[in-house]
mmCIF file of the protein (N, C-alpha, C, O) and its ligand, coordinates in Angstrom:
data_MODEL
# 
_entry.id   MODEL 
# 
loop_
_entity.id 
_entity.type 
_entity.pdbx_number_of_molecules 
1 polymer     1 
2 non-polymer 1 
# 
_entity_poly.entity_id                      1 
_entity_poly.type                           'polypeptide(L)' 
_entity_poly.nstd_linkage                   no 
_entity_poly.nstd_monomer                   no 
_entity_poly.pdbx_seq_one_letter_code       MAKPDGKAKQAKGKNATYMCAVCGHIAIGKIPIKCPECGAGGDNFQKIA 
_entity_poly.pdbx_seq_one_letter_code_can   MAKPDGKAKQAKGKNATYMCAVCGHIAIGKIPIKCPECGAGGDNFQKIA 
_entity_poly.pdbx_strand_id                 A 
# 
loop_
_entity_poly_seq.entity_id 
_entity_poly_seq.num 
_entity_poly_seq.mon_id 
_entity_poly_seq.hetero 
1 1  MET n 
1 2  ALA n 
1 3  LYS n 
1 4  PRO n 
1 5  ASP n 
1 6  GLY n 
1 7  LYS n 
1 8  ALA n 
1 9  LYS n 
1 10 GLN n 
1 11 ALA n 
1 12 LYS n 
1 13 GLY n 
1 14 LYS n 
1 15 ASN n 
1 16 ALA n 
1 17 THR n 
1 18 TYR n 
1 19 MET n 
1 20 CYS n 
1 21 ALA n 
1 22 VAL n 
1 23 CYS n 
1 24 GLY n 
1 25 HIS n 
1 26 ILE n 
1 27 ALA n 
1 28 ILE n 
1 29 GLY n 
1 30 LYS n 
1 31 ILE n 
1 32 PRO n 
1 33 ILE n 
1 34 LYS n 
1 35 CYS n 
1 36 PRO n 
1 37 GLU n 
1 38 CYS n 
1 39 GLY n 
1 40 ALA n 
1 41 GLY n 
1 42 GLY n 
1 43 ASP n 
1 44 ASN n 
1 45 PHE n 
1 46 GLN n 
1 47 LYS n 
1 48 ILE n 
1 49 ALA n 
# 
loop_
_struct_asym.id 
_struct_asym.entity_id 
A 1 
B 2 
# 
loop_
_chem_comp.id 
_chem_comp.type 
_chem_comp.mon_nstd_flag 
ALA 'L-peptide linking' y 
ASN 'L-peptide linking' y 
ASP 'L-peptide linking' y 
CYS 'L-peptide linking' y 
GLN 'L-peptide linking' y 
GLU 'L-peptide linking' y 
GLY 'peptide linking'   y 
HIS 'L-peptide linking' y 
ILE 'L-peptide linking' y 
LYS 'L-peptide linking' y 
MET 'L-peptide linking' y 
PHE 'L-peptide linking' y 
PRO 'L-peptide linking' y 
THR 'L-peptide linking' y 
TYR 'L-peptide linking' y 
VAL 'L-peptide linking' y 
ZN  non-polymer         . 
# 
_pdbx_entity_nonpoly.entity_id   2 
_pdbx_entity_nonpoly.name        ? 
_pdbx_entity_nonpoly.comp_id     ZN 
# 
_pdbx_nonpoly_scheme.asym_id         B 
_pdbx_nonpoly_scheme.entity_id       2 
_pdbx_nonpoly_scheme.mon_id          ZN 
_pdbx_nonpoly_scheme.ndb_seq_num     1 
_pdbx_nonpoly_scheme.pdb_seq_num     101 
_pdbx_nonpoly_scheme.auth_seq_num    101 
_pdbx_nonpoly_scheme.pdb_mon_id      ZN 
_pdbx_nonpoly_scheme.auth_mon_id     ZN 
_pdbx_nonpoly_scheme.pdb_strand_id   A 
_pdbx_nonpoly_scheme.pdb_ins_code    . 
# 
loop_
_atom_site.group_PDB 
_atom_site.id 
_atom_site.type_symbol 
_atom_site.label_atom_id 
_atom_site.label_alt_id 
_atom_site.label_comp_id 
_atom_site.label_asym_id 
_atom_site.label_entity_id 
_atom_site.label_seq_id 
_atom_site.pdbx_PDB_ins_code 
_atom_site.Cartn_x 
_atom_site.Cartn_y 
_atom_site.Cartn_z 
_atom_site.occupancy 
_atom_site.B_iso_or_equiv 
_atom_site.pdbx_formal_charge 
_atom_site.auth_seq_id 
_atom_site.auth_comp_id 
_atom_site.auth_asym_id 
_atom_site.auth_atom_id 
_atom_site.pdbx_PDB_model_num 
ATOM   1   N  N  . MET A 1 1  ? 130.740 100.207 100.851 1.00 0.00 ? 1   MET A N  1 
ATOM   2   C  CA . MET A 1 1  ? 130.255 99.069  100.072 1.00 0.00 ? 1   MET A CA 1 
ATOM   3   C  C  . MET A 1 1  ? 130.991 98.986  98.729  1.00 0.00 ? 1   MET A C  1 
ATOM   4   O  O  . MET A 1 1  ? 131.643 99.930  98.285  1.00 0.00 ? 1   MET A O  1 
ATOM   5   N  N  . ALA A 1 2  ? 130.858 97.850  98.128  1.00 0.00 ? 2   ALA A N  1 
ATOM   6   C  CA . ALA A 1 2  ? 131.502 97.656  96.835  1.00 0.00 ? 2   ALA A CA 1 
ATOM   7   C  C  . ALA A 1 2  ? 130.610 98.219  95.723  1.00 0.00 ? 2   ALA A C  1 
ATOM   8   O  O  . ALA A 1 2  ? 129.632 98.923  95.975  1.00 0.00 ? 2   ALA A O  1 
ATOM   9   N  N  . LYS A 1 3  ? 130.978 97.888  94.511  1.00 0.00 ? 3   LYS A N  1 
ATOM   10  C  CA . LYS A 1 3  ? 130.193 98.391  93.386  1.00 0.00 ? 3   LYS A CA 1 
ATOM   11  C  C  . LYS A 1 3  ? 128.795 97.770  93.373  1.00 0.00 ? 3   LYS A C  1 
ATOM   12  O  O  . LYS A 1 3  ? 128.650 96.562  93.562  1.00 0.00 ? 3   LYS A O  1 
ATOM   13  N  N  . PRO A 1 4  ? 127.807 98.561  93.160  1.00 0.00 ? 4   PRO A N  1 
ATOM   14  C  CA . PRO A 1 4  ? 126.448 98.026  93.000  1.00 0.00 ? 4   PRO A CA 1 
ATOM   15  C  C  . PRO A 1 4  ? 126.300 97.428  91.613  1.00 0.00 ? 4   PRO A C  1 
ATOM   16  O  O  . PRO A 1 4  ? 125.695 98.025  90.723  1.00 0.00 ? 4   PRO A O  1 
ATOM   17  N  N  . ASP A 1 5  ? 126.845 96.280  91.451  1.00 0.00 ? 5   ASP A N  1 
ATOM   18  C  CA . ASP A 1 5  ? 126.947 95.701  90.112  1.00 0.00 ? 5   ASP A CA 1 
ATOM   19  C  C  . ASP A 1 5  ? 125.807 94.735  89.853  1.00 0.00 ? 5   ASP A C  1 
ATOM   20  O  O  . ASP A 1 5  ? 125.894 93.557  90.202  1.00 0.00 ? 5   ASP A O  1 
ATOM   21  N  N  . GLY A 1 6  ? 124.751 95.220  89.252  1.00 0.00 ? 6   GLY A N  1 
ATOM   22  C  CA . GLY A 1 6  ? 123.648 94.339  88.906  1.00 0.00 ? 6   GLY A CA 1 
ATOM   23  C  C  . GLY A 1 6  ? 122.653 94.160  90.030  1.00 0.00 ? 6   GLY A C  1 
ATOM   24  O  O  . GLY A 1 6  ? 121.593 93.569  89.828  1.00 0.00 ? 6   GLY A O  1 
ATOM   25  N  N  . LYS A 1 7  ? 122.971 94.654  91.195  1.00 0.00 ? 7   LYS A N  1 
ATOM   26  C  CA . LYS A 1 7  ? 122.018 94.516  92.296  1.00 0.00 ? 7   LYS A CA 1 
ATOM   27  C  C  . LYS A 1 7  ? 121.399 95.865  92.634  1.00 0.00 ? 7   LYS A C  1 
ATOM   28  O  O  . LYS A 1 7  ? 121.333 96.273  93.793  1.00 0.00 ? 7   LYS A O  1 
ATOM   29  N  N  . ALA A 1 8  ? 120.958 96.527  91.604  1.00 0.00 ? 8   ALA A N  1 
ATOM   30  C  CA . ALA A 1 8  ? 120.314 97.819  91.828  1.00 0.00 ? 8   ALA A CA 1 
ATOM   31  C  C  . ALA A 1 8  ? 118.821 97.599  91.999  1.00 0.00 ? 8   ALA A C  1 
ATOM   32  O  O  . ALA A 1 8  ? 118.380 96.559  92.489  1.00 0.00 ? 8   ALA A O  1 
ATOM   33  N  N  . LYS A 1 9  ? 118.062 98.586  91.589  1.00 0.00 ? 9   LYS A N  1 
ATOM   34  C  CA . LYS A 1 9  ? 116.613 98.476  91.752  1.00 0.00 ? 9   LYS A CA 1 
ATOM   35  C  C  . LYS A 1 9  ? 116.033 97.416  90.834  1.00 0.00 ? 9   LYS A C  1 
ATOM   36  O  O  . LYS A 1 9  ? 115.003 96.809  91.127  1.00 0.00 ? 9   LYS A O  1 
ATOM   37  N  N  . GLN A 1 10 ? 116.721 97.205  89.708  1.00 0.00 ? 10  GLN A N  1 
ATOM   38  C  CA . GLN A 1 10 ? 116.204 96.232  88.763  1.00 0.00 ? 10  GLN A CA 1 
ATOM   39  C  C  . GLN A 1 10 ? 116.631 94.831  89.175  1.00 0.00 ? 10  GLN A C  1 
ATOM   40  O  O  . GLN A 1 10 ? 117.814 94.493  89.144  1.00 0.00 ? 10  GLN A O  1 
ATOM   41  N  N  . ALA A 1 11 ? 115.671 94.040  89.553  1.00 0.00 ? 11  ALA A N  1 
ATOM   42  C  CA . ALA A 1 11 ? 115.980 92.689  89.977  1.00 0.00 ? 11  ALA A CA 1 
ATOM   43  C  C  . ALA A 1 11 ? 116.343 91.819  88.783  1.00 0.00 ? 11  ALA A C  1 
ATOM   44  O  O  . ALA A 1 11 ? 117.166 90.909  88.889  1.00 0.00 ? 11  ALA A O  1 
ATOM   45  N  N  . LYS A 1 12 ? 115.724 92.108  87.652  1.00 0.00 ? 12  LYS A N  1 
ATOM   46  C  CA . LYS A 1 12 ? 115.978 91.297  86.471  1.00 0.00 ? 12  LYS A CA 1 
ATOM   47  C  C  . LYS A 1 12 ? 117.072 91.924  85.619  1.00 0.00 ? 12  LYS A C  1 
ATOM   48  O  O  . LYS A 1 12 ? 117.123 93.143  85.456  1.00 0.00 ? 12  LYS A O  1 
ATOM   49  N  N  . GLY A 1 13 ? 117.919 91.107  85.094  1.00 0.00 ? 13  GLY A N  1 
ATOM   50  C  CA . GLY A 1 13 ? 119.063 91.619  84.362  1.00 0.00 ? 13  GLY A CA 1 
ATOM   51  C  C  . GLY A 1 13 ? 118.750 92.063  82.950  1.00 0.00 ? 13  GLY A C  1 
ATOM   52  O  O  . GLY A 1 13 ? 119.512 92.821  82.350  1.00 0.00 ? 13  GLY A O  1 
ATOM   53  N  N  . LYS A 1 14 ? 117.658 91.607  82.427  1.00 0.00 ? 14  LYS A N  1 
ATOM   54  C  CA . LYS A 1 14 ? 117.368 91.936  81.029  1.00 0.00 ? 14  LYS A CA 1 
ATOM   55  C  C  . LYS A 1 14 ? 116.943 93.378  80.880  1.00 0.00 ? 14  LYS A C  1 
ATOM   56  O  O  . LYS A 1 14 ? 116.236 93.927  81.726  1.00 0.00 ? 14  LYS A O  1 
ATOM   57  N  N  . ASN A 1 15 ? 117.380 93.977  79.803  1.00 0.00 ? 15  ASN A N  1 
ATOM   58  C  CA . ASN A 1 15 ? 116.948 95.330  79.485  1.00 0.00 ? 15  ASN A CA 1 
ATOM   59  C  C  . ASN A 1 15 ? 115.741 95.254  78.573  1.00 0.00 ? 15  ASN A C  1 
ATOM   60  O  O  . ASN A 1 15 ? 115.861 95.032  77.368  1.00 0.00 ? 15  ASN A O  1 
ATOM   61  N  N  . ALA A 1 16 ? 114.605 95.438  79.158  1.00 0.00 ? 16  ALA A N  1 
ATOM   62  C  CA . ALA A 1 16 ? 113.401 95.435  78.347  1.00 0.00 ? 16  ALA A CA 1 
ATOM   63  C  C  . ALA A 1 16 ? 113.345 96.709  77.517  1.00 0.00 ? 16  ALA A C  1 
ATOM   64  O  O  . ALA A 1 16 ? 113.975 97.715  77.846  1.00 0.00 ? 16  ALA A O  1 
ATOM   65  N  N  . THR A 1 17 ? 112.589 96.646  76.453  1.00 0.00 ? 17  THR A N  1 
ATOM   66  C  CA . THR A 1 17 ? 112.441 97.814  75.590  1.00 0.00 ? 17  THR A CA 1 
ATOM   67  C  C  . THR A 1 17 ? 110.985 98.246  75.602  1.00 0.00 ? 17  THR A C  1 
ATOM   68  O  O  . THR A 1 17 ? 110.067 97.434  75.483  1.00 0.00 ? 17  THR A O  1 
ATOM   69  N  N  . TYR A 1 18 ? 110.807 99.533  75.748  1.00 0.00 ? 18  TYR A N  1 
ATOM   70  C  CA . TYR A 1 18 ? 109.455 100.079 75.795  1.00 0.00 ? 18  TYR A CA 1 
ATOM   71  C  C  . TYR A 1 18 ? 109.298 101.141 74.724  1.00 0.00 ? 18  TYR A C  1 
ATOM   72  O  O  . TYR A 1 18 ? 110.235 101.874 74.407  1.00 0.00 ? 18  TYR A O  1 
ATOM   73  N  N  . MET A 1 19 ? 108.102 101.209 74.177  1.00 0.00 ? 19  MET A N  1 
ATOM   74  C  CA . MET A 1 19 ? 107.845 102.198 73.145  1.00 0.00 ? 19  MET A CA 1 
ATOM   75  C  C  . MET A 1 19 ? 106.664 103.078 73.539  1.00 0.00 ? 19  MET A C  1 
ATOM   76  O  O  . MET A 1 19 ? 105.643 102.598 74.031  1.00 0.00 ? 19  MET A O  1 
ATOM   77  N  N  . CYS A 1 20 ? 106.829 104.360 73.314  1.00 0.00 ? 20  CYS A N  1 
ATOM   78  C  CA . CYS A 1 20 ? 105.748 105.304 73.564  1.00 0.00 ? 20  CYS A CA 1 
ATOM   79  C  C  . CYS A 1 20 ? 104.664 105.096 72.508  1.00 0.00 ? 20  CYS A C  1 
ATOM   80  O  O  . CYS A 1 20 ? 104.931 105.143 71.307  1.00 0.00 ? 20  CYS A O  1 
ATOM   81  N  N  . ALA A 1 21 ? 103.454 104.870 72.970  1.00 0.00 ? 21  ALA A N  1 
ATOM   82  C  CA . ALA A 1 21 ? 102.357 104.628 72.037  1.00 0.00 ? 21  ALA A CA 1 
ATOM   83  C  C  . ALA A 1 21 ? 101.948 105.903 71.316  1.00 0.00 ? 21  ALA A C  1 
ATOM   84  O  O  . ALA A 1 21 ? 101.260 105.848 70.297  1.00 0.00 ? 21  ALA A O  1 
ATOM   85  N  N  . VAL A 1 22 ? 102.360 107.035 71.830  1.00 0.00 ? 22  VAL A N  1 
ATOM   86  C  CA . VAL A 1 22 ? 101.945 108.311 71.236  1.00 0.00 ? 22  VAL A CA 1 
ATOM   87  C  C  . VAL A 1 22 ? 102.878 108.713 70.100  1.00 0.00 ? 22  VAL A C  1 
ATOM   88  O  O  . VAL A 1 22 ? 102.421 109.069 69.015  1.00 0.00 ? 22  VAL A O  1 
ATOM   89  N  N  . CYS A 1 23 ? 104.188 108.655 70.348  1.00 0.00 ? 23  CYS A N  1 
ATOM   90  C  CA . CYS A 1 23 ? 105.125 109.170 69.340  1.00 0.00 ? 23  CYS A CA 1 
ATOM   91  C  C  . CYS A 1 23 ? 106.122 108.122 68.860  1.00 0.00 ? 23  CYS A C  1 
ATOM   92  O  O  . CYS A 1 23 ? 106.867 108.368 67.912  1.00 0.00 ? 23  CYS A O  1 
ATOM   93  N  N  . GLY A 1 24 ? 106.146 106.977 69.493  1.00 0.00 ? 24  GLY A N  1 
ATOM   94  C  CA . GLY A 1 24 ? 107.048 105.931 69.049  1.00 0.00 ? 24  GLY A CA 1 
ATOM   95  C  C  . GLY A 1 24 ? 108.439 106.006 69.645  1.00 0.00 ? 24  GLY A C  1 
ATOM   96  O  O  . GLY A 1 24 ? 109.335 105.280 69.215  1.00 0.00 ? 24  GLY A O  1 
ATOM   97  N  N  . HIS A 1 25 ? 108.633 106.861 70.614  1.00 0.00 ? 25  HIS A N  1 
ATOM   98  C  CA . HIS A 1 25 ? 109.936 106.966 71.272  1.00 0.00 ? 25  HIS A CA 1 
ATOM   99  C  C  . HIS A 1 25 ? 110.278 105.646 71.957  1.00 0.00 ? 25  HIS A C  1 
ATOM   100 O  O  . HIS A 1 25 ? 109.424 105.006 72.571  1.00 0.00 ? 25  HIS A O  1 
ATOM   101 N  N  . ILE A 1 26 ? 111.542 105.254 71.838  1.00 0.00 ? 26  ILE A N  1 
ATOM   102 C  CA . ILE A 1 26 ? 111.983 103.999 72.422  1.00 0.00 ? 26  ILE A CA 1 
ATOM   103 C  C  . ILE A 1 26 ? 112.747 104.259 73.710  1.00 0.00 ? 26  ILE A C  1 
ATOM   104 O  O  . ILE A 1 26 ? 113.639 105.106 73.759  1.00 0.00 ? 26  ILE A O  1 
ATOM   105 N  N  . ALA A 1 27 ? 112.391 103.532 74.733  1.00 0.00 ? 27  ALA A N  1 
ATOM   106 C  CA . ALA A 1 27 ? 113.104 103.613 76.007  1.00 0.00 ? 27  ALA A CA 1 
ATOM   107 C  C  . ALA A 1 27 ? 113.586 102.217 76.360  1.00 0.00 ? 27  ALA A C  1 
ATOM   108 O  O  . ALA A 1 27 ? 112.829 101.249 76.295  1.00 0.00 ? 27  ALA A O  1 
ATOM   109 N  N  . ILE A 1 28 ? 114.849 102.126 76.734  1.00 0.00 ? 28  ILE A N  1 
ATOM   110 C  CA . ILE A 1 28 ? 115.434 100.826 77.042  1.00 0.00 ? 28  ILE A CA 1 
ATOM   111 C  C  . ILE A 1 28 ? 115.717 100.723 78.534  1.00 0.00 ? 28  ILE A C  1 
ATOM   112 O  O  . ILE A 1 28 ? 116.268 101.633 79.153  1.00 0.00 ? 28  ILE A O  1 
ATOM   113 N  N  . GLY A 1 29 ? 115.322 99.588  79.086  1.00 0.00 ? 29  GLY A N  1 
ATOM   114 C  CA . GLY A 1 29 ? 115.656 99.313  80.479  1.00 0.00 ? 29  GLY A CA 1 
ATOM   115 C  C  . GLY A 1 29 ? 114.547 99.652  81.452  1.00 0.00 ? 29  GLY A C  1 
ATOM   116 O  O  . GLY A 1 29 ? 114.264 98.886  82.373  1.00 0.00 ? 29  GLY A O  1 
ATOM   117 N  N  . LYS A 1 30 ? 113.926 100.787 81.251  1.00 0.00 ? 30  LYS A N  1 
ATOM   118 C  CA . LYS A 1 30 ? 112.836 101.143 82.159  1.00 0.00 ? 30  LYS A CA 1 
ATOM   119 C  C  . LYS A 1 30 ? 111.925 102.160 81.502  1.00 0.00 ? 30  LYS A C  1 
ATOM   120 O  O  . LYS A 1 30 ? 112.294 102.846 80.549  1.00 0.00 ? 30  LYS A O  1 
ATOM   121 N  N  . ILE A 1 31 ? 110.744 102.230 82.037  1.00 0.00 ? 31  ILE A N  1 
ATOM   122 C  CA . ILE A 1 31 ? 109.783 103.194 81.512  1.00 0.00 ? 31  ILE A CA 1 
ATOM   123 C  C  . ILE A 1 31 ? 110.057 104.554 82.138  1.00 0.00 ? 31  ILE A C  1 
ATOM   124 O  O  . ILE A 1 31 ? 110.111 104.681 83.362  1.00 0.00 ? 31  ILE A O  1 
ATOM   125 N  N  . PRO A 1 32 ? 110.227 105.558 81.309  1.00 0.00 ? 32  PRO A N  1 
ATOM   126 C  CA . PRO A 1 32 ? 110.445 106.895 81.859  1.00 0.00 ? 32  PRO A CA 1 
ATOM   127 C  C  . PRO A 1 32 ? 109.173 107.430 82.502  1.00 0.00 ? 32  PRO A C  1 
ATOM   128 O  O  . PRO A 1 32 ? 108.070 107.001 82.165  1.00 0.00 ? 32  PRO A O  1 
ATOM   129 N  N  . ILE A 1 33 ? 109.332 108.352 83.410  1.00 0.00 ? 33  ILE A N  1 
ATOM   130 C  CA . ILE A 1 33 ? 108.160 108.951 84.048  1.00 0.00 ? 33  ILE A CA 1 
ATOM   131 C  C  . ILE A 1 33 ? 107.348 109.706 83.014  1.00 0.00 ? 33  ILE A C  1 
ATOM   132 O  O  . ILE A 1 33 ? 106.118 109.662 82.987  1.00 0.00 ? 33  ILE A O  1 
ATOM   133 N  N  . LYS A 1 34 ? 108.085 110.396 82.169  1.00 0.00 ? 34  LYS A N  1 
ATOM   134 C  CA . LYS A 1 34 ? 107.431 111.102 81.067  1.00 0.00 ? 34  LYS A CA 1 
ATOM   135 C  C  . LYS A 1 34 ? 108.224 110.870 79.805  1.00 0.00 ? 34  LYS A C  1 
ATOM   136 O  O  . LYS A 1 34 ? 109.450 110.767 79.843  1.00 0.00 ? 34  LYS A O  1 
ATOM   137 N  N  . CYS A 1 35 ? 107.529 110.788 78.686  1.00 0.00 ? 35  CYS A N  1 
ATOM   138 C  CA . CYS A 1 35 ? 108.222 110.641 77.426  1.00 0.00 ? 35  CYS A CA 1 
ATOM   139 C  C  . CYS A 1 35 ? 109.000 111.920 77.114  1.00 0.00 ? 35  CYS A C  1 
ATOM   140 O  O  . CYS A 1 35 ? 108.429 113.010 77.128  1.00 0.00 ? 35  CYS A O  1 
ATOM   141 N  N  . PRO A 1 36 ? 110.292 111.796 76.833  1.00 0.00 ? 36  PRO A N  1 
ATOM   142 C  CA . PRO A 1 36 ? 111.090 112.983 76.523  1.00 0.00 ? 36  PRO A CA 1 
ATOM   143 C  C  . PRO A 1 36 ? 110.756 113.588 75.174  1.00 0.00 ? 36  PRO A C  1 
ATOM   144 O  O  . PRO A 1 36 ? 111.123 114.729 74.893  1.00 0.00 ? 36  PRO A O  1 
ATOM   145 N  N  . GLU A 1 37 ? 110.069 112.841 74.349  1.00 0.00 ? 37  GLU A N  1 
ATOM   146 C  CA . GLU A 1 37 ? 109.731 113.340 73.012  1.00 0.00 ? 37  GLU A CA 1 
ATOM   147 C  C  . GLU A 1 37 ? 108.426 114.127 73.019  1.00 0.00 ? 37  GLU A C  1 
ATOM   148 O  O  . GLU A 1 37 ? 108.366 115.261 72.545  1.00 0.00 ? 37  GLU A O  1 
ATOM   149 N  N  . CYS A 1 38 ? 107.396 113.512 73.561  1.00 0.00 ? 38  CYS A N  1 
ATOM   150 C  CA . CYS A 1 38 ? 106.067 114.118 73.451  1.00 0.00 ? 38  CYS A CA 1 
ATOM   151 C  C  . CYS A 1 38 ? 105.462 114.470 74.796  1.00 0.00 ? 38  CYS A C  1 
ATOM   152 O  O  . CYS A 1 38 ? 104.407 115.101 74.855  1.00 0.00 ? 38  CYS A O  1 
ATOM   153 N  N  . GLY A 1 39 ? 106.121 114.070 75.881  1.00 0.00 ? 39  GLY A N  1 
ATOM   154 C  CA . GLY A 1 39 ? 105.637 114.449 77.202  1.00 0.00 ? 39  GLY A CA 1 
ATOM   155 C  C  . GLY A 1 39 ? 104.530 113.560 77.733  1.00 0.00 ? 39  GLY A C  1 
ATOM   156 O  O  . GLY A 1 39 ? 103.954 113.851 78.781  1.00 0.00 ? 39  GLY A O  1 
ATOM   157 N  N  . ALA A 1 40 ? 104.229 112.495 77.038  1.00 0.00 ? 40  ALA A N  1 
ATOM   158 C  CA . ALA A 1 40 ? 103.196 111.586 77.520  1.00 0.00 ? 40  ALA A CA 1 
ATOM   159 C  C  . ALA A 1 40 ? 103.680 110.870 78.776  1.00 0.00 ? 40  ALA A C  1 
ATOM   160 O  O  . ALA A 1 40 ? 104.879 110.663 78.964  1.00 0.00 ? 40  ALA A O  1 
ATOM   161 N  N  . GLY A 1 41 ? 102.753 110.505 79.613  1.00 0.00 ? 41  GLY A N  1 
ATOM   162 C  CA . GLY A 1 41 ? 103.113 109.820 80.848  1.00 0.00 ? 41  GLY A CA 1 
ATOM   163 C  C  . GLY A 1 41 ? 103.589 108.407 80.589  1.00 0.00 ? 41  GLY A C  1 
ATOM   164 O  O  . GLY A 1 41 ? 103.405 107.861 79.501  1.00 0.00 ? 41  GLY A O  1 
ATOM   165 N  N  . GLY A 1 42 ? 104.202 107.823 81.604  1.00 0.00 ? 42  GLY A N  1 
ATOM   166 C  CA . GLY A 1 42 ? 104.723 106.470 81.470  1.00 0.00 ? 42  GLY A CA 1 
ATOM   167 C  C  . GLY A 1 42 ? 103.647 105.444 81.152  1.00 0.00 ? 42  GLY A C  1 
ATOM   168 O  O  . GLY A 1 42 ? 103.949 104.361 80.649  1.00 0.00 ? 42  GLY A O  1 
ATOM   169 N  N  . ASP A 1 43 ? 102.411 105.771 81.436  1.00 0.00 ? 43  ASP A N  1 
ATOM   170 C  CA . ASP A 1 43 ? 101.316 104.860 81.137  1.00 0.00 ? 43  ASP A CA 1 
ATOM   171 C  C  . ASP A 1 43 ? 101.216 104.545 79.657  1.00 0.00 ? 43  ASP A C  1 
ATOM   172 O  O  . ASP A 1 43 ? 100.676 103.512 79.262  1.00 0.00 ? 43  ASP A O  1 
ATOM   173 N  N  . ASN A 1 44 ? 101.745 105.450 78.844  1.00 0.00 ? 44  ASN A N  1 
ATOM   174 C  CA . ASN A 1 44 ? 101.630 105.275 77.404  1.00 0.00 ? 44  ASN A CA 1 
ATOM   175 C  C  . ASN A 1 44 ? 102.716 104.374 76.832  1.00 0.00 ? 44  ASN A C  1 
ATOM   176 O  O  . ASN A 1 44 ? 102.694 104.055 75.643  1.00 0.00 ? 44  ASN A O  1 
ATOM   177 N  N  . PHE A 1 45 ? 103.652 103.967 77.656  1.00 0.00 ? 45  PHE A N  1 
ATOM   178 C  CA . PHE A 1 45 ? 104.724 103.111 77.152  1.00 0.00 ? 45  PHE A CA 1 
ATOM   179 C  C  . PHE A 1 45 ? 104.309 101.648 77.204  1.00 0.00 ? 45  PHE A C  1 
ATOM   180 O  O  . PHE A 1 45 ? 103.733 101.167 78.180  1.00 0.00 ? 45  PHE A O  1 
ATOM   181 N  N  . GLN A 1 46 ? 104.625 100.968 76.121  1.00 0.00 ? 46  GLN A N  1 
ATOM   182 C  CA . GLN A 1 46 ? 104.297 99.556  76.030  1.00 0.00 ? 46  GLN A CA 1 
ATOM   183 C  C  . GLN A 1 46 ? 105.571 98.760  75.862  1.00 0.00 ? 46  GLN A C  1 
ATOM   184 O  O  . GLN A 1 46 ? 106.485 99.163  75.142  1.00 0.00 ? 46  GLN A O  1 
ATOM   185 N  N  . LYS A 1 47 ? 105.619 97.640  76.524  1.00 0.00 ? 47  LYS A N  1 
ATOM   186 C  CA . LYS A 1 47 ? 106.783 96.776  76.393  1.00 0.00 ? 47  LYS A CA 1 
ATOM   187 C  C  . LYS A 1 47 ? 106.748 96.097  75.028  1.00 0.00 ? 47  LYS A C  1 
ATOM   188 O  O  . LYS A 1 47 ? 105.750 95.488  74.644  1.00 0.00 ? 47  LYS A O  1 
ATOM   189 N  N  . ILE A 1 48 ? 107.850 96.216  74.311  1.00 0.00 ? 48  ILE A N  1 
ATOM   190 C  CA . ILE A 1 48 ? 107.874 95.632  72.968  1.00 0.00 ? 48  ILE A CA 1 
ATOM   191 C  C  . ILE A 1 48 ? 108.926 94.549  72.839  1.00 0.00 ? 48  ILE A C  1 
ATOM   192 O  O  . ILE A 1 48 ? 108.959 93.849  71.826  1.00 0.00 ? 48  ILE A O  1 
ATOM   193 N  N  . ALA A 1 49 ? 109.777 94.391  73.820  1.00 0.00 ? 49  ALA A N  1 
ATOM   194 C  CA . ALA A 1 49 ? 110.817 93.366  73.764  1.00 0.00 ? 49  ALA A CA 1 
ATOM   195 C  C  . ALA A 1 49 ? 111.260 92.993  75.157  1.00 0.00 ? 49  ALA A C  1 
ATOM   196 O  O  . ALA A 1 49 ? 112.133 92.141  75.320  1.00 0.00 ? 49  ALA A O  1 
HETATM 197 ZN ZN . ZN  B 2 .  ? 106.181 109.943 73.272  1.00 0.00 2 101 ZN  A ZN 1 
# 
């Protein structure tokens, strides 16, 4: 196959930004399973952009 260019798991092209409600860590594009800063679960991430 050719390059998986934009047709990956993310159907939408925009990179949303999410913030950890516990420590304020910023994640771009997708919500992490766990916050790398404080270890909080993805449930604690809120979309901010
Ligand atoms: Zn956090």
